[in-house]
C-alpha positions in Angstrom: 18.1 -15.1 -24.7 14.5 -14.1 -25.5 13.7 -13.3 -21.9 16.7 -10.9 -21.6 15.6 -9.1 -24.8 12.1 -8.7 -23.3 13.4 -7.2 -20.1 15.4 -4.6 -21.9 12.5 -3.6 -24.1 11.8 0.1 -24.0 8.4 1.2 -22.6 6.1 3.5 -24.4 5.0 6.8 -22.9 1.6 5.4 -22.2 3.1 2.5 -20.2 5.4 4.9 -18.3 2.4 7.0 -17.4 0.5 3.9 -16.2 3.5 2.8 -14.1 3.8 6.3 -12.6 0.1 6.5 -11.7 0.0 3.0 -10.2 3.1 3.8 -8.2 1.6 7.1 -6.9 -1.6 5.2 -6.0 0.3 2.5 -4.2 2.3 5.0 -2.2 -0.8 7.0 -1.3 -2.8 3.9 -0.2 0.2 2.6 1.7 0.5 5.8 3.7 -3.3 5.8 4.2 -3.4 2.2 5.6 -0.5 2.9 7.9 -2.3 6.0 9.2 -5.5 3.9 9.7 -3.4 1.4 11.7 -2.2 4.2 14.0 -5.8 5.5 14.3 -6.9 2.1 15.6 -3.8 1.3 17.7 -3.5 4.6 19.4 -7.0 6.2 19.8 -7.1 9.9 20.8 -9.5 11.6 23.1 -11.7 12.5 20.1 -11.9 9.0 18.8 -12.1 7.0 22.0 -15.9 7.3 22.1 -16.3 5.8 18.7 -13.7 3.0 19.3 -14.9 2.1 22.8 -17.7 0.0 21.2 -15.2 -2.5 19.9 -12.9 -5.1 21.5 -9.4 -3.8 22.2 -7.6 -6.9 21.0 -9.6 -6.9 17.7 -8.7 -3.3 17.1 -5.1 -4.0 17.7 -5.1 -7.0 15.4 -6.8 -4.9 12.7 -4.2 -2.1 13.2 -1.4 -4.6 12.7 -3.1 -6.0 9.6 -3.4 -2.4 8.3 0.3 -1.8 8.9 1.3 -4.9 7.1 -0.9 -4.2 4.1 0.3 -0.6 4.1 3.9 -1.7 4.0 3.1 -4.1 1.2 1.5 -1.3 -0.8 4.6 0.9 -0.3 6.8 -2.0 -1.4 4.7 -2.6 -4.5 4.9 1.1 -5.4 8.7 1.0 -4.9 9.3 -2.1 -6.9 7.2 -1.0 -10.0 7.0 -4.4 -11.6 3.6 -3.9 -13.2 4.3 -5.2 -16.7 6.6 -8.1 -15.9 3.9 -10.7 -16.5 3.2 -9.7 -20.1 
């Protein structure tokens, strides 16, 4: 009973603004990490000189890690459960 009442509690304007800013930050960082993953997975003619110093399999593994982390950040921004632990 007490847990149900806590979940229905109205948030203050300050908490709503914090949730909005964290959500925007998570969306932005998610898109950024997905873009970094594409940068490392599919190098262009402009970046091939910079990336040729590194091992191809290591770059591909790093790209996949960036994609997974970017998807996690997008999910975290979508779920918006920032104050559930209080």
